[in-house]
N, CA, C and O of each residue as an XYZ file, in Angstrom:
952
protein
N      -9.215     83.881      3.865
C      -9.157     83.480      2.456
C      -8.293     82.228      2.263
O      -8.606     81.360      1.448
N      -7.203     82.154      3.030
C      -6.307     81.013      2.854
C      -6.976     79.713      3.287
O      -6.661     78.648      2.756
N      -7.902     79.791      4.254
C      -8.589     78.575      4.684
C      -9.640     78.134      3.674
O      -9.929     76.943      3.561
N     -10.214     79.085      2.941
C     -11.121     78.718      1.854
C     -10.344     77.988      0.766
O     -10.804     76.975      0.237
N      -9.164     78.507      0.434
C      -8.300     77.848     -0.550
C      -7.908     76.458     -0.057
O      -7.907     75.493     -0.821
N      -7.576     76.368      1.223
C      -7.201     75.084      1.824
C      -8.330     74.068      1.687
O      -8.094     72.909      1.344
N      -9.543     74.505      1.953
C     -10.706     73.619      1.885
C     -10.927     73.110      0.460
O     -11.146     71.919      0.243
N     -10.866     74.031     -0.510
C     -11.100     73.676     -1.908
C     -10.025     72.718     -2.418
O     -10.333     71.725     -3.079
N      -8.762     73.021     -2.108
C      -7.663     72.171     -2.572
C      -7.734     70.794     -1.909
O      -7.473     69.780     -2.556
N      -8.087     70.756     -0.624
C      -8.227     69.472      0.071
C      -9.328     68.630     -0.574
O      -9.180     67.418     -0.730
N     -10.424     69.277     -0.943
C     -11.532     68.586     -1.601
C     -11.078     68.006     -2.947
O     -11.344     66.844     -3.255
N     -10.392     68.833     -3.741
C      -9.923     68.376     -5.052
C      -8.879     67.264     -4.910
O      -8.876     66.303     -5.679
N      -7.993     67.407     -3.916
C      -6.963     66.399     -3.695
C      -7.588     65.052     -3.336
O      -7.147     64.009     -3.819
N      -8.619     65.078     -2.485
C      -9.287     63.839     -2.097
C     -10.043     63.223     -3.267
O     -10.132     62.001     -3.383
N     -10.590     64.078     -4.137
C     -11.284     63.568     -5.325
C     -10.315     62.808     -6.222
O     -10.643     61.742     -6.742
N      -9.117     63.367     -6.399
C      -8.086     62.699     -7.196
C      -7.695     61.362     -6.560
O      -7.621     60.341     -7.244
N      -7.445     61.375     -5.240
C      -7.028     60.152     -4.551
C      -8.090     59.064     -4.629
O      -7.773     57.890     -4.816
N      -9.358     59.462     -4.484
C     -10.438     58.479     -4.520
C     -10.678     57.953     -5.931
O     -11.244     56.874     -6.106
N     -10.247     58.713     -6.935
C     -10.446     58.301     -8.324
C      -9.364     57.337     -8.800
O      -9.650     56.396     -9.540
N      -8.117     57.573     -8.374
C      -7.008     56.754     -8.871
C      -6.208     56.074     -7.767
O      -5.297     55.299     -8.056
N      -6.539     56.355     -6.492
C      -5.878     55.666     -5.387
C      -4.731     56.421     -4.763
O      -4.238     56.006     -3.714
N      -4.282     57.508     -5.354
C      -3.159     58.270     -4.814
C      -3.093     59.617     -5.513
O      -3.919     59.915     -6.376
N      -2.105     60.439     -5.139
C      -1.862     61.700     -5.841
C      -2.354     62.933     -5.118
O      -1.857     64.034     -5.353
N      -3.333     62.757     -4.231
C      -3.895     63.907     -3.544
C      -2.899     64.637     -2.669
O      -2.894     65.867     -2.617
N      -2.056     63.884     -1.982
C      -1.092     64.502     -1.072
C      -0.113     65.402     -1.808
O       0.263     66.459     -1.302
N       0.299     64.988     -2.996
C       1.254     65.778     -3.766
C       0.626     67.076     -4.266
O       1.332     68.054     -4.509
N      -0.692     67.088     -4.419
C      -1.399     68.308     -4.800
C      -1.568     69.221     -3.587
O      -1.423     70.439     -3.684
N      -1.873     68.618     -2.461
C      -2.254     69.357     -1.261
C      -1.069     69.898     -0.469
O      -1.165     70.965      0.136
N       0.047     69.172     -0.468
C       1.187     69.513      0.391
C       1.733     70.924      0.176
O       1.997     71.606      1.167
N       1.921     71.410     -1.074
C       2.463     72.770     -1.245
C       1.571     73.856     -0.640
O       2.075     74.809     -0.046
N       0.248     73.719     -0.787
C      -0.679     74.689     -0.204
C      -0.607     74.644      1.319
O      -0.582     75.681      1.981
N      -0.576     73.445      1.858
C      -0.522     73.260      3.301
C       0.763     73.843      3.887
O       0.738     74.464      4.949
N       1.880     73.644      3.198
C       3.164     74.166      3.676
C       3.150     75.695      3.764
O       3.798     76.277      4.634
N       2.407     76.342      2.857
C       2.319     77.798      2.883
C       1.536     78.328      4.065
O       1.677     79.497      4.424
N       0.705     77.482      4.682
C      -0.135     77.916      5.803
C       0.488     77.585      7.161
O       0.494     78.422      8.064
N       1.009     76.368      7.305
C       1.537     75.948      8.608
C       3.063     75.864      8.636
O       3.647     75.628      9.693
N       3.710     76.056      7.490
C       5.164     75.934      7.436
C       5.590     74.575      6.936
O       4.860     73.594      7.078
N       6.770     74.516      6.353
C       7.235     73.282      5.716
C       7.401     72.149      6.726
O       7.001     71.016      6.459
N       7.985     72.449      7.878
C       8.293     71.392      8.840
C       7.039     70.747      9.410
O       6.992     69.532      9.599
N       6.020     71.560      9.685
C       4.806     71.024     10.276
C       3.843     70.473      9.227
O       2.883     69.781      9.567
N       4.096     70.777      7.956
C       3.167     70.368      6.899
C       3.017     68.855      6.813
O       1.910     68.360      6.602
N       4.103     68.113      6.972
C       4.040     66.653      6.849
C       3.179     66.026      7.952
O       2.310     65.212      7.640
N       3.388     66.376      9.238
C       2.495     65.831     10.262
C       1.037     66.241     10.082
O       0.136     65.431     10.300
N       0.793     67.504      9.684
C      -0.585     67.968      9.485
C      -1.224     67.238      8.312
O      -2.398     66.872      8.373
N      -0.464     67.024      7.252
C      -0.965     66.264      6.107
C      -1.375     64.868      6.538
O      -2.377     64.334      6.063
N      -0.609     64.285      7.425
C      -0.927     62.947      7.929
C      -2.276     62.939      8.634
O      -3.074     62.020      8.449
N      -2.530     63.970      9.446
C      -3.824     64.070     10.146
C      -4.962     64.181      9.134
O      -5.973     63.487      9.251
N      -4.796     65.054      8.143
C      -5.843     65.256      7.134
C      -6.126     63.971      6.365
O      -7.274     63.666      6.042
N      -5.062     63.222      6.076
C      -5.236     62.013      5.267
C      -5.913     60.878      6.029
O      -6.391     59.921      5.420
N      -5.957     60.979      7.357
C      -6.724     60.004      8.118
C      -8.190     60.075      7.700
O      -8.839     59.049      7.495
N      -8.703     61.299      7.576
C     -10.094     61.486      7.151
C     -10.278     61.040      5.693
O     -11.244     60.354      5.360
N      -9.343     61.439      4.841
C      -9.458     61.103      3.428
C      -9.439     59.605      3.182
O     -10.268     59.078      2.440
N      -8.493     58.924      3.807
C      -8.382     57.480      3.594
C      -9.509     56.712      4.272
O      -9.971     55.699      3.748
N      -9.956     57.189      5.442
C     -11.068     56.519      6.121
C     -12.327     56.572      5.260
O     -13.061     55.588      5.169
N     -12.574     57.715      4.631
C     -13.771     57.838      3.800
C     -13.634     57.031      2.509
O     -14.614     56.443      2.050
N     -12.445     56.993      1.916
C     -12.237     56.178      0.712
C     -12.459     54.701      1.014
O     -13.086     53.978      0.239
N     -11.932     54.269      2.154
C     -12.125     52.883      2.566
C     -13.615     52.599      2.808
O     -14.127     51.569      2.370
N     -14.306     53.502      3.499
C     -15.700     53.263      3.855
C     -16.594     53.162      2.623
O     -17.478     52.308      2.558
N     -16.359     54.036      1.646
C     -17.193     54.031      0.450
C     -16.974     52.778     -0.406
O     -17.826     52.434     -1.226
N     -15.843     52.099     -0.222
C     -15.580     50.883     -1.005
C     -15.367     49.660     -0.143
O     -14.787     48.672     -0.593
N     -15.839     49.717      1.115
C     -15.520     48.691      2.111
C     -15.959     47.283      1.717
O     -15.327     46.307      2.123
N     -17.017     47.163      0.943
C     -17.534     45.832      0.603
C     -16.623     45.082     -0.369
O     -16.766     43.872     -0.544
N     -15.694     45.791     -0.996
C     -14.787     45.141     -1.949
C     -13.340     45.086     -1.434
O     -12.422     44.758     -2.187
N     -13.147     45.404     -0.165
C     -11.806     45.395      0.428
C     -11.203     43.988      0.384
O     -11.880     43.008      0.695
N      -9.930     43.893     -0.003
C      -9.197     42.625     -0.053
C      -8.271     42.554      1.159
O      -7.212     43.182      1.174
N      -8.672     41.790      2.174
C      -7.991     41.827      3.459
C      -6.590     41.214      3.429
O      -5.666     41.772      4.022
N      -6.419     40.093      2.758
C      -5.144     39.370      2.847
C      -3.956     40.189      2.363
O      -2.982     40.312      3.105
N      -3.982     40.761      1.151
C      -2.835     41.577      0.740
C      -2.643     42.821      1.595
O      -1.517     43.286      1.770
N      -3.739     43.364      2.133
C      -3.636     44.535      3.009
C      -2.846     44.189      4.264
O      -1.987     44.961      4.689
N      -3.133     43.032      4.859
C      -2.435     42.634      6.085
C      -0.951     42.400      5.830
O      -0.111     42.784      6.644
N      -0.623     41.766      4.695
C       0.791     41.592      4.349
C       1.470     42.952      4.149
O       2.600     43.154      4.593
N       0.788     43.868      3.492
C       1.326     45.206      3.250
C       1.600     45.928      4.574
O       2.647     46.554      4.740
N       0.662     45.838      5.501
C       0.828     46.497      6.797
C       1.957     45.866      7.619
O       2.618     46.554      8.398
N       2.174     44.576      7.449
C       3.261     43.906      8.171
C       4.614     44.521      7.816
O       5.524     44.556      8.644
N       4.738     45.002      6.584
C       5.982     45.651      6.190
C       5.975     47.143      6.447
O       7.013     47.716      6.778
N       4.819     47.786      6.300
C       4.784     49.250      6.351
C       4.831     49.825      7.759
O       5.484     50.845      7.981
N       4.157     49.198      8.711
C       4.063     49.799     10.048
C       5.419     49.923     10.756
O       5.725     50.996     11.277
N       6.241     48.864     10.793
C       7.545     49.033     11.469
C       8.414     50.101     10.807
O       9.085     50.866     11.500
N       8.410     50.162      9.478
C       9.244     51.145      8.788
C       8.693     52.553      8.938
O       9.459     53.515      8.977
N       7.370     52.687      9.023
C       6.774     54.007      9.244
C       7.130     54.540     10.625
O       7.415     55.727     10.785
N       7.113     53.666     11.617
C       7.493     54.066     12.974
C       8.947     54.524     12.994
O       9.281     55.536     13.610
N       9.810     53.769     12.313
C      11.230     54.115     12.261
C      11.451     55.465     11.588
O      12.118     56.335     12.147
N      10.895     55.644     10.388
C      11.162     56.883      9.648
C      10.470     58.083     10.268
O      10.987     59.197     10.178
N       9.305     57.889     10.900
C       8.643     58.993     11.594
C       9.472     59.462     12.786
O       9.517     60.654     13.092
N      10.120     58.524     13.446
C      10.981     58.870     14.574
C      12.210     59.640     14.125
O      12.728     60.481     14.860
N      12.681     59.349     12.901
C      13.873     60.007     12.379
C      13.559     61.302     11.628
O      14.470     62.021     11.217
N      12.272     61.598     11.450
C      11.842     62.691     10.569
C      12.481     64.027     10.894
O      12.876     64.753      9.982
N      12.595     64.373     12.185
C      13.035     65.715     12.567
C      14.448     66.044     12.112
O      14.781     67.217     11.947
N      15.292     65.023     11.904
C      16.670     65.325     11.534
C      17.146     64.645     10.270
O      18.344     64.411     10.116
N      16.244     64.321      9.365
C      16.629     63.544      8.189
C      16.181     64.214      6.904
O      15.073     64.745      6.828
N      17.039     64.191      5.895
C      16.699     64.712      4.585
C      16.337     63.548      3.659
O      17.000     62.510      3.662
N      15.283     63.734      2.869
C      14.767     62.629      2.063
C      14.995     62.818      0.572
O      14.427     62.070     -0.223
N      15.808     63.793      0.160
C      15.976     64.090     -1.263
C      16.455     62.875     -2.052
O      15.880     62.537     -3.087
N      17.503     62.222     -1.563
C      18.074     61.095     -2.299
C      17.132     59.902     -2.313
O      17.108     59.140     -3.279
N      16.348     59.733     -1.238
C      15.378     58.654     -1.194
C      14.302     58.888     -2.249
O      13.874     57.956     -2.929
N      13.866     60.147     -2.379
C      12.869     60.511     -3.387
C      13.338     60.105     -4.776
O      12.581     59.507     -5.541
N      14.586     60.427     -5.102
C      15.100     60.158     -6.447
C      15.164     58.663     -6.732
O      14.808     58.222     -7.824
N      15.615     57.886     -5.757
C      15.706     56.444     -5.940
C      14.321     55.817     -6.122
O      14.122     54.978     -7.000
N      13.379     56.228     -5.294
C      12.038     55.666     -5.387
C      11.362     56.103     -6.686
O      10.637     55.319     -7.299
N      11.593     57.348     -7.107
C      11.034     57.819     -8.374
C      11.502     56.960     -9.537
O      10.706     56.578    -10.394
N      12.797     56.657     -9.564
C      13.324     55.790    -10.609
C      12.742     54.394    -10.543
O      12.465     53.779    -11.573
N      12.556     53.894     -9.333
C      11.958     52.572     -9.137
C      10.541     52.524     -9.710
O      10.171     51.550    -10.365
N       9.750     53.566     -9.468
C       8.367     53.603     -9.959
C       8.321     53.535    -11.480
O       7.539     52.778    -12.055
N       9.169     54.337    -12.128
C       9.180     54.379    -13.594
C       9.600     53.032    -14.163
O       9.003     52.554    -15.128
N      10.621     52.415    -13.576
C      11.115     51.136    -14.078
C      10.077     50.022    -13.934
O       9.934     49.185    -14.825
N       9.360     50.011    -12.819
C       8.387     48.940    -12.614
C       7.202     49.082    -13.566
O       6.689     48.076    -14.057
N       6.757     50.306    -13.835
C       5.678     50.499    -14.810
C       6.136     50.024    -16.188
O       5.382     49.372    -16.910
N       7.383     50.356    -16.547
C       7.922     49.893    -17.828
C       7.988     48.370    -17.862
O       7.663     47.753    -18.876
N       8.407     47.769    -16.758
C       8.499     46.310    -16.660
C       7.148     45.644    -16.883
O       7.068     44.579    -17.495
N       6.083     46.276    -16.382
C       4.740     45.717    -16.533
C       4.312     45.622    -17.992
O       3.418     44.848    -18.334
N       4.956     46.415    -18.852
C       4.556     46.441    -20.261
C       5.544     45.725    -21.181
O       5.339     45.686    -22.394
N       6.610     45.161    -20.616
C       7.559     44.404    -21.427
C       7.071     42.969    -21.584
O       6.531     42.388    -20.643
N       7.257     42.410    -22.745
C       6.761     41.059    -23.036
C       7.810     39.997    -22.738
O       8.231     39.257    -23.628
N       8.230     39.927    -21.473
C       9.138     38.860    -21.084
C       8.391     37.522    -21.105
O       7.189     37.463    -20.844
N       9.129     36.452    -21.422
C       8.495     35.132    -21.450
C       7.927     34.766    -20.080
O       6.858     34.165    -19.973
N       8.654     35.135    -19.052
C       8.186     34.845    -17.701
C       8.540     36.010    -16.797
O       9.711     36.354    -16.637
N       7.539     36.601    -16.221
C       7.772     37.712    -15.309
C       7.755     37.222    -13.868
O       7.102     36.232    -13.536
N       8.485     37.933    -13.027
C       8.537     37.571    -11.617
C       7.239     37.996    -10.930
O       6.839     39.158    -11.005
N       6.591     37.052    -10.266
C       5.395     37.366     -9.489
C       5.796     37.453     -8.017
O       6.191     36.453     -7.418
N       5.694     38.645     -7.439
C       6.145     38.846     -6.068
C       5.192     38.235     -5.051
O       5.634     37.770     -4.001
N       3.901     38.226     -5.336
C       2.916     37.649     -4.425
C       2.899     38.377     -3.085
O       3.181     39.573     -3.006
N       2.561     37.629     -2.034
C       2.453     38.233     -0.706
C       3.785     38.769     -0.172
O       3.798     39.830      0.452
N       4.923     38.061     -0.398
C       6.197     38.654      0.023
C       6.440     40.017     -0.631
O       7.047     40.907     -0.035
N       5.957     40.160     -1.861
C       6.091     41.444     -2.538
C       5.291     42.535     -1.859
O       5.715     43.690     -1.839
N       4.124     42.186     -1.295
C       3.331     43.169     -0.573
C       4.030     43.603      0.716
O       3.933     44.765      1.113
N       4.728     42.682      1.365
C       5.504     43.043      2.557
C       6.622     44.011      2.171
O       6.848     45.008      2.856
N       7.314     43.717      1.082
C       8.379     44.581      0.588
C       7.821     45.954      0.202
O       8.388     46.990      0.550
N       6.696     45.939     -0.525
C       6.081     47.201     -0.920
C       5.635     48.009      0.277
O       5.758     49.234      0.286
N       5.119     47.332      1.286
C       4.706     48.025      2.506
C       5.889     48.656      3.215
O       5.793     49.788      3.690
N       7.005     47.942      3.295
C       8.191     48.476      3.960
C       8.703     49.723      3.255
O       9.031     50.717      3.902
N       8.771     49.669      1.932
C       9.240     50.814      1.159
C       8.289     52.000      1.311
O       8.727     53.134      1.503
N       6.991     51.729      1.224
C       5.985     52.779      1.340
C       5.981     53.387      2.731
O       5.928     54.609      2.875
N       6.036     52.548      3.754
C       6.026     53.038      5.130
C       7.212     53.921      5.442
O       7.067     54.953      6.098
N       8.388     53.524      4.978
C       9.589     54.314      5.260
C       9.516     55.678      4.584
O       9.801     56.703      5.204
N       9.136     55.686      3.324
C       9.055     56.949      2.595
C       7.926     57.834      3.126
O       8.065     59.056      3.184
N       6.821     57.223      3.509
C       5.673     57.970      4.012
C       5.998     58.695      5.312
O       5.539     59.817      5.526
N       6.777     58.072      6.173
C       7.149     58.699      7.428
C       8.008     59.932      7.240
O       8.012     60.826      8.086
N       8.746     59.984      6.119
C       9.632     61.117      5.850
C       8.950     62.236      5.076
O       9.320     63.403      5.208
N       7.962     61.886      4.275
C       7.398     62.873      3.342
C       5.909     63.128      3.524
O       5.356     64.004      2.859
N       5.241     62.384      4.412
C       3.822     62.572      4.620
C       2.974     61.652      3.782
O       1.862     61.308      4.180
N       3.469     61.245      2.629
C       2.716     60.330      1.766
C       3.673     59.682      0.777
O       4.642     60.296      0.330
N       3.383     58.437      0.446
C       4.145     57.732     -0.591
C       3.165     56.993     -1.475
O       3.386     55.843     -1.857
N       2.068     57.680     -1.795
C       0.968     57.077     -2.528
C       1.345     56.320     -3.777
O       0.907     55.181     -3.938
N       2.150     56.901     -4.689
C       2.495     56.169     -5.915
C       3.214     54.851     -5.640
O       3.041     53.884     -6.382
N       4.023     54.805     -4.571
C       4.761     53.590     -4.255
C       3.820     52.474     -3.820
O       3.871     51.364     -4.351
N       2.962     52.777     -2.854
C       2.008     51.780     -2.403
C       1.040     51.385     -3.505
O       0.684     50.214     -3.639
N       0.615     52.363     -4.292
C      -0.338     52.100     -5.379
C       0.235     51.113     -6.380
O      -0.493     50.280     -6.919
N       1.517     51.198     -6.627
C       2.149     50.328     -7.610
C       2.031     48.865     -7.202
O       1.790     47.999     -8.043
N       2.201     48.593     -5.923
C       2.122     47.207     -5.457
C       0.680     46.711     -5.432
O       0.420     45.557     -5.774
N      -0.251     47.558     -5.034
C      -1.655     47.151     -5.066
C      -2.136     46.992     -6.508
O      -2.986     46.150     -6.797
N      -1.586     47.806     -7.405
C      -1.953     47.709     -8.815
C      -1.564     46.347     -9.372
O      -2.249     45.814    -10.245
N      -0.473     45.784     -8.876
C       0.001     44.490     -9.346
C      -0.914     43.331     -8.987
O      -0.744     42.223     -9.497
N      -1.878     43.576     -8.117
C      -2.817     42.518     -7.739
C      -3.942     42.359     -8.761
O      -4.730     41.416     -8.690
N      -4.010     43.305     -9.723
C      -5.046     43.282    -10.772
C      -6.461     43.264    -10.196
O      -7.316     42.502    -10.649
N      -6.695     44.096     -9.211
C      -8.010     44.191     -8.589
C      -8.927     45.092     -9.408
O      -8.443     45.932    -10.167
N     -10.245     44.933     -9.270
C     -11.172     45.901     -9.856
C     -10.913     47.280     -9.248
O     -10.411     47.359     -8.127
N     -11.239     48.366     -9.949
C     -10.917     49.714     -9.467
C     -11.361     50.015     -8.037
O     -10.564     50.528     -7.252
N     -12.601     49.714     -7.679
C     -13.094     50.034     -6.337
C     -12.357     49.220     -5.279
O     -12.017     49.751     -4.222
N     -12.105     47.934     -5.548
C     -11.380     47.082     -4.604
C      -9.950     47.587     -4.416
O      -9.432     47.597     -3.299
N      -9.323     48.000     -5.499
C      -7.958     48.549     -5.448
C      -7.917     49.797     -4.576
O      -7.068     49.896     -3.690
N      -8.811     50.746     -4.808
C      -8.810     52.006     -4.059
C      -9.128     51.762     -2.588
O      -8.472     52.331     -1.716
N     -10.129     50.923     -2.299
C     -10.516     50.659     -0.916
C      -9.408     49.955     -0.142
O      -9.147     50.297      1.011
N      -8.757     48.979     -0.762
C      -7.685     48.226     -0.091
C      -6.488     49.121      0.179
O      -5.916     49.093      1.269
N      -6.111     49.914     -0.812
C      -4.999     50.846     -0.639
C      -5.331     51.883      0.423
O      -4.465     52.265      1.209
N      -6.585     52.343      0.453
C      -7.008     53.362      1.413
C      -6.965     52.836      2.842
O      -6.537     53.548      3.751
N      -7.409     51.588      3.052
C      -7.388     51.039      4.408
C      -5.963     50.882      4.912
O      -5.663     51.204      6.062
N      -5.085     50.385      4.046
C      -3.677     50.247      4.435
C      -3.086     51.619      4.771
O      -2.346     51.760      5.744
N      -3.419     52.621      3.963
C      -2.914     53.977      4.203
C      -3.483     54.557      5.495
O      -2.781     55.261      6.221
N      -4.745     54.267      5.786
C      -5.378     54.763      7.006
C      -4.633     54.273      8.246
O      -4.304     55.063      9.131
N      -4.370     52.976      8.305
C      -3.647     52.424      9.454
C      -2.245     53.018      9.538
O      -1.745     53.299     10.627
N      -1.622     53.206      8.388
C      -0.277     53.778      8.337
C      -0.272     55.209      8.880
O       0.602     55.561      9.673
N      -1.232     56.034      8.466
C      -1.283     57.427      8.910
C      -1.637     57.543     10.393
O      -1.132     58.429     11.082
N      -2.496     56.658     10.884
C      -2.793     56.655     12.315
C      -1.534     56.359     13.134
O      -1.290     56.987     14.165
N      -0.753     55.408     12.667
C       0.496     55.056     13.351
C       1.475     56.225     13.355
O       2.095     56.521     14.377
N       1.612     56.892     12.203
C       2.540     58.029     12.114
C       2.093     59.180     12.995
O       2.928     59.862     13.590
N       0.785     59.407     13.089
C       0.281     60.498     13.928
C       0.657     60.277     15.386
O       1.012     61.224     16.088
N       0.583     59.041     15.840
C       0.976     58.718     17.215
C       2.455     59.031     17.433
O       2.831     59.606     18.454
N       3.290     58.646     16.464
C       4.734     58.893     16.590
C       5.042     60.387     16.526
O       5.825     60.895     17.329
N       4.427     61.097     15.571
C       4.642     62.541     15.464
C       4.232     63.251     16.752
O       4.901     64.189     17.186
N       3.132     62.805     17.364
C       2.660     63.420     18.605
C       3.657     63.184     19.734
O       3.869     64.054     20.578
N       4.252     62.029     19.742
C       5.247     61.715     20.764
C       6.422     62.678     20.709
O       6.975     63.052     21.744
N       6.804     63.081     19.497
C       7.923     64.002     19.326
C       7.462     65.457     19.200
O       8.223     66.321     18.766
N       6.198     65.718     19.585
C       5.636     67.076     19.600
C       5.716     67.758     18.236
O       5.933     68.967     18.161
N       5.546     66.998     17.165
C       5.601     67.566     15.822
C       4.228     68.046     15.340
O       4.127     68.722     14.316
N       3.173     67.694     16.083
C       1.830     68.159     15.749
C       1.376     69.142     16.822
O       1.175     68.745     17.969
N       1.211     70.416     16.472
C       0.748     71.437     17.399
C      -0.784     71.468     17.414
O      -1.442     70.808     16.609
N      -1.331     72.245     18.345
C      -2.787     72.387     18.407
C      -3.329     72.992     17.116
O      -4.346     72.541     16.589
N      -2.639     74.021     16.610
C      -3.062     74.639     15.353
C      -2.988     73.626     14.212
O      -3.889     73.552     13.376
N      -1.919     72.855     14.187
C      -1.759     71.857     13.135
C      -2.854     70.811     13.170
O      -3.342     70.376     12.127
N      -3.244     70.403     14.386
C      -4.307     69.413     14.529
C      -5.638     69.962     14.014
O      -6.399     69.254     13.355
N      -5.909     71.234     14.326
C      -7.147     71.869     13.867
C      -7.160     72.027     12.343
O      -8.173     71.772     11.692
N      -6.020     72.452     11.786
C      -5.925     72.612     10.326
C      -6.085     71.268      9.633
O      -6.773     71.164      8.617
N      -5.447     70.239     10.182
C      -5.554     68.908      9.598
C      -6.977     68.375      9.636
O      -7.436     67.744      8.684
N      -7.678     68.633     10.746
C      -9.066     68.193     10.867
C      -9.967     68.956      9.898
O     -10.845     68.370      9.265
N      -9.744     70.266      9.787
C     -10.516     71.104      8.862
C     -10.365     70.602      7.427
O     -11.347     70.458      6.700
N      -9.124     70.340      7.035
C      -8.869     69.825      5.687
C      -9.438     68.425      5.519
O      -9.913     68.066      4.441
N      -9.390     67.630      6.597
C      -9.904     66.271      6.529
C     -11.397     66.218      6.257
O     -11.871     65.333      5.546
N     -12.141     67.167      6.823
C     -13.584     67.228      6.570
C     -13.846     67.458      5.075
O     -14.733     66.837      4.490
N     -13.060     68.359      4.468
C     -13.195     68.603      3.028
C     -12.870     67.347      2.238
O     -13.473     67.088      1.196
N     -11.909     66.562      2.735
C     -11.508     65.352      2.020
C     -12.599     64.287      1.998
O     -12.653     63.475      1.074
N     -13.465     64.284      3.005
C     -14.560     63.317      3.017
C     -15.463     63.544      1.807
O     -15.845     62.595      1.122
N     -15.804     64.819      1.546
C     -16.619     65.149      0.377
C     -15.913     64.801     -0.921
O     -16.539     64.312     -1.861
N     -14.608     65.052     -0.975
C     -13.841     64.721     -2.169
C     -13.784     63.226     -2.416
O     -13.803     62.780     -3.563
N     -13.712     62.445     -1.335
C     -13.683     60.986     -1.480
C     -14.985     60.468     -2.081
O     -14.978     59.546     -2.897
N     -16.095     61.062     -1.674
C     -17.389     60.642     -2.217
C     -17.481     60.980     -3.709
O     -17.962     60.178     -4.509
N     -17.015     62.178     -4.068
C     -17.030     62.579     -5.476
C     -16.156     61.648     -6.310
O     -16.544     61.234     -7.402
N     -14.974     61.322     -5.788
C     -14.075     60.414     -6.495
C     -14.665     59.033     -6.676
O     -14.464     58.400     -7.712
N     -15.403     58.552     -5.659
C     -16.059     57.237     -5.762
C     -17.076     57.242     -6.896
O     -17.191     56.255     -7.623
N     -17.816     58.338     -7.060
C     -18.789     58.436     -8.149
C     -18.087     58.399     -9.507
O     -18.558     57.752    -10.443
N     -16.958     59.101     -9.603
C     -16.202     59.097    -10.861
C     -15.641     57.708    -11.151
O     -15.605     57.269    -12.301
N     -15.206     57.029    -10.101
C     -14.587     55.714    -10.246
C     -15.567     54.697    -10.814
O     -15.172     53.809    -11.569
N     -16.829     54.818    -10.462
C     -17.839     53.862    -10.918
C     -18.170     54.027    -12.399
O     -18.888     53.205    -12.969
N     -17.650     55.084    -13.024
C     -17.971     55.358    -14.422
C     -16.804     55.084    -15.372
O     -16.850     55.483    -16.536
N     -15.777     54.420    -14.895
C     -14.596     54.188    -15.728
C     -14.325     52.693    -15.844
O     -14.497     51.959    -14.871
N     -13.905     52.233    -17.013
C     -13.595     50.814    -17.213
C     -12.262     50.468    -16.548
O     -11.439     51.346    -16.291
N     -12.064     49.179    -16.275
C     -10.830     48.748    -15.627
C      -9.617     49.048    -16.499
O      -8.577     49.464    -15.988
N      -9.736     48.844    -17.810
C      -8.613     49.079    -18.720
C      -8.207     50.549    -18.729
O      -7.025     50.876    -18.626
N      -9.192     51.429    -18.851
C      -8.877     52.866    -18.857
C      -8.354     53.310    -17.499
O      -7.469     54.161    -17.415
N      -8.900     52.735    -16.446
C      -8.443     53.042    -15.094
C      -6.960     52.712    -14.928
O      -6.198     53.516    -14.391
N      -6.550     51.521    -15.394
C      -5.147     51.118    -15.289
C      -4.242     52.054    -16.085
O      -3.143     52.382    -15.639
N      -4.697     52.483    -17.257
C      -3.909     53.414    -18.065
C      -3.695     54.734    -17.342
O      -2.591     55.278    -17.350
N      -4.742     55.247    -16.721
C      -4.645     56.517    -15.994
C      -3.700     56.387    -14.801
O      -2.833     57.235    -14.590
N      -3.877     55.316    -14.023
C      -3.054     55.129    -12.830
C      -1.579     54.971    -13.194
O      -0.718     55.600    -12.579
N      -1.285     54.138    -14.186
C       0.114     53.939    -14.578
C       0.718     55.227    -15.139
O       1.884     55.531    -14.885
N      -0.070     55.978    -15.895
C       0.428     57.251    -16.414
C       0.787     58.214    -15.300
O       1.821     58.878    -15.362
N      -0.060     58.298    -14.277
C       0.219     59.188    -13.154
C       1.417     58.712    -12.339
O       2.194     59.530    -11.846
N       1.573     57.395    -12.194
C       2.734     56.868    -11.467
C       4.028     57.286    -12.168
O       4.988     57.681    -11.507
N       4.059     57.202    -13.499
C       5.248     57.621    -14.244
C       5.505     59.113    -14.062
O       6.644     59.530    -13.854
N       4.442     59.916    -14.140
C       4.594     61.373    -13.970
C       5.161     61.696    -12.594
O       6.109     62.473    -12.479
N       4.588     61.104    -11.550
C       5.070     61.374    -10.202
C       6.470     60.805     -9.988
O       7.280     61.395     -9.274
N       6.754     59.657    -10.609
C       8.090     59.102    -10.500
C       9.145     60.013    -11.093
O      10.203     60.214    -10.497
N       8.863     60.570    -12.272
C       9.792     61.518    -12.904
C       9.925     62.780    -12.070
O      11.012     63.345    -11.958
N       8.815     63.224    -11.481
C       8.859     64.409    -10.627
C       9.768     64.164     -9.417
O      10.541     65.038     -9.022
N       9.664     62.971     -8.840
C      10.504     62.634     -7.690
C      11.965     62.542     -8.078
O      12.838     62.896     -7.285
N      12.248     62.073     -9.280
C      13.642     61.930     -9.727
C      14.317     63.267    -10.003
O      15.481     63.459     -9.650
N      13.594     64.193    -10.631
C      14.242     65.404    -11.136
C      13.877     66.699    -10.416
O      14.529     67.722    -10.620
N      12.832     66.666     -9.568
C      12.419     67.907     -8.914
C      12.389     67.794     -7.394
O      11.964     68.732     -6.719
N      12.836     66.652     -6.837
C      12.837     66.494     -5.385
C      13.916     67.379     -4.768
O      14.081     67.391     -3.549
C-alpha cells in the first residue's frame, strides 16, 4: 500500500514541478522519508528527480535557453559537490531560514517601483547556481531558489521550465555520483528512487499539458506566490 501512495504522490509532485518549475520535492520528501528513513530520503529523492527533470526538459527541449543554463551550472556544480560531500555530518536548519528570507525579499523587490533596479545578468546566474547547488546538496532540492533566478530572465513558461529542469537534471546527476561515493544510496533506495521516477515521467507530461493552457502573466503570479509560500515555510518551519 505504501508503494501505491508513493507512486501517486510522485506523480502529483512531478505534475506540480512541470507546471510551475519547482515544488514537487517539498511535496514528495515527507512521504519518501516515511518509507526509506529521513537520512536516506535526500539521496533517494535525488535519484527520483533525475527522471522528473529529464522528462520536464525533454517535453520542452525545443525552447531550452542554453546560455543562462551554462552560467547557472558553472556556479551550481562545484557547490553541489561540496555540500553533498558534507551532507552526512551537517545540519541545514539555519541555511533554510536564511534562504527562505532571501526568497521572500527578492520577490518583494521584483514588485517595488525603484527608478533603477539591479540587473544581475549572467553573473547573477552563476551566483544563483552556487546558492542553489549548495542548498540542494544538503536538502535534496532547492527548487524555489533556482526558480527565482530563472524567473528573472522573463522567459516564456515552457522555456523557463525546460531550462530550469535541464540545470536541475545535471545537478542531480552530479549529486547522485557523490552520494554513491559515500555509500548514501543503498540498493533499496536506488530501486525506490527509480520506481518513483517512473511515476514522475507521467506527472511531467501532465504538467506540460497544464502549462500550455496558462498565460505568461498568470503563470508568473502563481510561481511568485508559491516562492513566497515556500520561503516562509523555510523561515519558520525548517
